[in-house]
Each structure stands twice: as structure tokens, then as C-alpha cells.
C-alpha positions in Angstrom: 143.3 37.2 -84.5 141.1 37.4 -81.5 140.4 34.5 -79.2 137.5 33.4 -77.1 136.4 31.0 -74.8 132.9 29.9 -75.1 130.6 27.7 -73.6 130.1 25.0 -76.9 131.4 25.4 -80.1 128.3 23.8 -81.3 126.2 27.1 -80.6 128.9 29.6 -81.8 127.5 32.0 -78.9 129.8 35.0 -77.7 128.5 36.6 -74.2 127.3 40.2 -74.1 131.1 41.4 -72.6 132.6 39.7 -75.7 129.8 40.6 -78.5 130.5 44.5 -76.6 134.6 44.3 -77.5 133.8 42.4 -80.7 131.5 45.9 -81.8 133.0 48.5 -80.1 136.6 47.5 -78.9 138.0 45.5 -81.8 135.5 47.4 -84.1 135.1 43.8 -86.3 132.7 43.7 -89.0 130.8 41.1 -91.4 133.8 39.0 -92.5 135.8 39.3 -90.3 137.4 36.4 -88.4 137.9 35.2 -84.9 139.0 31.9 -83.0 136.6 30.1 -80.3 137.6 27.3 -78.0 135.0 25.8 -75.8 135.9 24.4 -72.1 136.8 20.7 -73.8 139.6 22.3 -75.9 138.0 22.4 -78.9 138.7 25.2 -81.5 137.8 26.9 -84.4 138.3 29.8 -87.1 135.1 31.4 -87.5 133.7 34.2 -89.5 130.8 36.8 -88.7 128.1 36.4 -91.6 126.0 40.2 -90.7 127.2 43.7 -89.9 125.5 43.2 -87.1 127.7 40.6 -85.7 125.2 38.1 -84.5 126.0 34.7 -86.4 129.2 32.8 -86.7 129.9 30.7 -90.0 132.9 28.1 -88.8 135.9 28.4 -91.3 138.4 26.1 -90.0 139.5 23.9 -87.0 142.3 24.5 -84.9 145.0 22.2 -84.8 146.9 22.2 -81.2 150.4 21.1 -80.3 150.1 18.5 -77.6 152.1 19.7 -74.2 154.6 17.1 -72.9 154.7 18.7 -69.8 151.3 19.8 -67.6 152.6 22.8 -65.2 151.3 24.1 -61.9 152.8 26.5 -59.6 151.9 27.1 -56.3 153.2 30.6 -55.9 153.3 32.8 -52.4 150.8 35.7 -51.7 152.5 39.0 -52.4 151.6 42.3 -53.4 148.4 42.9 -55.4 150.0 44.5 -58.2 152.9 42.5 -58.3 150.8 38.8 -58.1 148.4 40.2 -61.1 150.9 40.9 -63.0 152.5 37.5 -62.3 149.6 35.7 -63.2 149.1 37.3 -66.6 152.5 36.6 -67.9 152.9 32.9 -66.4 149.3 32.6 -68.3 151.2 33.9 -71.6 154.1 31.7 -71.0 152.6 28.2 -70.5 151.4 28.2 -66.8 148.4 25.4 -66.5 147.2 26.0 -63.6 148.1 28.3 -60.6 147.4 27.9 -56.6 148.1 31.1 -54.4 149.6 29.5 -50.9 149.8 31.7 -47.5 153.7 30.9 -47.2 154.8 31.7 -43.0 156.9 34.8 -44.4 154.3 36.2 -46.8 153.7 40.0 -46.1 150.8 39.1 -47.9 148.4 36.7 -45.6 145.0 36.9 -47.4 142.4 38.8 -49.2 140.1 39.6 -46.2 136.7 40.8 -46.9 137.6 41.3 -50.6 138.5 37.5 -51.1 135.7 36.4 -53.1 135.8 39.6 -55.7 139.5 39.5 -55.6 139.6 36.0 -56.9 137.1 36.6 -59.6 139.5 39.1 -60.5 142.3 37.1 -60.8 140.7 34.4 -62.7 139.6 37.2 -64.9 143.1 38.2 -65.5 144.1 34.6 -66.4 141.4 34.1 -68.7 141.9 37.0 -70.9 145.9 36.3 -70.7 145.0 32.7 -71.9 142.8 34.1 -74.6 145.4 36.3 -75.7 148.3 34.0 -76.0 145.6 31.2 -78.0 145.6 28.8 -75.1 143.6 25.6 -75.4 142.5 25.8 -71.7 141.6 28.2 -69.6 144.5 28.4 -66.6 142.6 28.3 -63.4 144.0 30.2 -60.3 142.8 28.5 -57.1 143.3 29.3 -53.6 144.3 30.3 -51.1 146.0 27.0 -49.4 147.7 26.9 -46.0 150.9 24.3 -45.7 149.0 21.2 -44.9 146.9 21.6 -48.0 149.7 21.1 -50.5 149.6 17.2 -50.5 146.4 17.9 -52.7 148.7 19.6 -55.3 151.0 17.3 -56.1 152.2 15.9 -59.6 154.6 13.5 -61.4 157.6 15.7 -60.1 156.9 17.7 -56.8 159.5 20.8 -56.5 160.4 23.8 -54.1 162.3 26.9 -55.7 164.9 27.7 -53.2 168.8 29.1 -52.8 171.4 26.8 -52.8 173.5 24.4 -54.7 171.1 21.9 -55.4 170.6 21.4 -59.0 169.0 24.0 -60.9 165.6 23.2 -62.5 166.1 22.7 -65.8 168.1 19.5 -65.2 165.4 18.2 -63.0 162.9 17.9 -65.6 163.2 14.5 -67.1 161.5 12.8 -70.5 158.9 10.9 -69.0 157.5 13.4 -67.0 153.6 14.4 -67.1 153.1 16.7 -64.4 155.3 19.5 -62.4 153.9 21.0 -59.6 156.7 23.9 -58.0 156.4 25.6 -55.3 157.4 29.8 -55.2 158.3 31.5 -52.1 157.6 35.2 -50.9 160.3 37.9 -50.9 161.3 36.7 -47.5 161.8 32.6 -48.4 160.6 29.9 -47.2 160.9 29.0 -43.8 163.0 26.1 -42.2 159.8 24.7 -40.9 158.2 24.9 -44.7 161.3 23.8 -46.2 161.2 20.6 -43.2 157.6 20.2 -44.4 158.3 20.1 -48.0 160.7 17.3 -47.8 158.4 15.2 -46.0 155.7 15.8 -48.5 157.7 14.6 -51.3 158.8 17.6 -52.4 162.3 18.2 -53.8 164.7 21.3 -54.0 166.0 23.0 -56.9 167.8 26.3 -57.9 167.0 29.1 -60.2 170.2 29.8 -61.0 173.0 32.2 -59.1 170.7 35.1 -59.8 168.2 36.1 -56.3 164.7 36.7 -58.3 161.8 38.4 -57.1 158.8 36.1 -56.4 156.8 36.9 -59.2 159.9 36.7 -61.6 160.8 33.5 -60.3 157.0 32.1 -61.3 157.9 33.6 -65.0 161.3 31.9 -64.9 159.7 28.5 -64.1 157.7 29.0 -66.9 159.9 29.2 -69.1 162.7 27.2 -68.4 159.3 24.4 -68.7 158.3 25.9 -72.0 162.4 25.0 -72.8 162.0 21.6 -72.1 159.2 20.9 -74.2 161.8 21.7 -77.1 164.9 20.3 -76.1 163.6 17.3 -73.6 
């Protein structure tokens, strides 16, 4: 069943693009059902009541399971196709917010003149992935931020993933933690200057295991570990 984010549950109004998708892509008909979720996280299952797909009636409410942890990933900029893949999969795997970070060792520094259009595209990818995976809220993609901006993006638990003998992420997430921010470096890793400043800001180093992960893989791995903690903690 297709899910769409809409402005208001009371109006049950699909956008022109959403209507086009229902009619031309999904080939929906009268009687077919969709999931509709507003910006406050209220969700319903509704059915089309005519062949034009312009009228909907509510069949049932959506009941959401409460999340124990709100996860923010501050991801260093990487090459475009890999960044887009990471955003899509992280949304599917449970991230709540993605912040793009200009790391000192990053090959990609910014989006140049395309910045506004690129951020729109990344947020569209996140929105569609959130719809596809039945998320209660759209996952926002923010940035690009620098080292000095990081204090604005702190949570109950603030971590940075790096190679070393530090405790594994799964042993760091506590039951009384409500929100988590994890910094993920680029392919070249964080600089010594960044590590020192992370520590001064209150970020703690954690390990993601013995294997060296690509930057985009590390973000997905973090999402999966935190999702596992939802169950076992």
C-alpha cells in the first residue's frame, strides 16, 4: 500500500504529483486504499471513492509504535551518487535527521552553484524513502555545516565513529537515552584537529567494529545498530 505525506488529514488532499503517481504509475482505481500522513505524524488509511481518484474516505487510523531513540546522523560529504544512496537507505533504516558536514579530509567540500537544487533533490529522496518505508515523519536533510556549527546538533548522547579500541556503539546506547547524534567521517577519516574539537564539544569516540567501512556503509550500519537497541535495550 502506497504512503503519501500530505498537508492535512482533515482535507485529504493529494498534490498534483501524487495524483499523477496514483493514476499513471500505480494505476489505482476506485476502491483502492492508500496511507496518508500529515506533518504532525497523524496517519490514516483512506480509499478512493470515484474513478477520477479525487475523492477519498477514511477507513481506519494508523497506530504508530513509539521509538525509544531519536537518531541524528551528521554525515561528512561524499560523492553524489553514494550520498544519495546513503540518504535513501538511512531513511529506510530508521534515521530521524541527516545533517551534511564539511569535513576537513572530505573530497567533496560543497555543492557549489547547485547547492539549493541539490538540497531539494536530497530532501525529495529522503521524503520518498520515508514514504516507502512507512515512516511517521519525513526525514529532513540539513546542512551543509562546518566544525563550528556542531554544538547546535547535540543530543542526550553525542558520539563520533572512528577506528580504534573504543567501546562499540551497541555498548554505548543506554536505556535512558532519548536522542543520539553520531558523526560519520569521509573516506579519509577525521583529522586529528577534528577529533580534538569533537572531544572538547562533548562527543565521545565509538567503534563500529573491526571492519573498515565505507562512509555510506557506516551510516547505514549505525542506523541498524540503533534499531537493534530499540528491541534489546
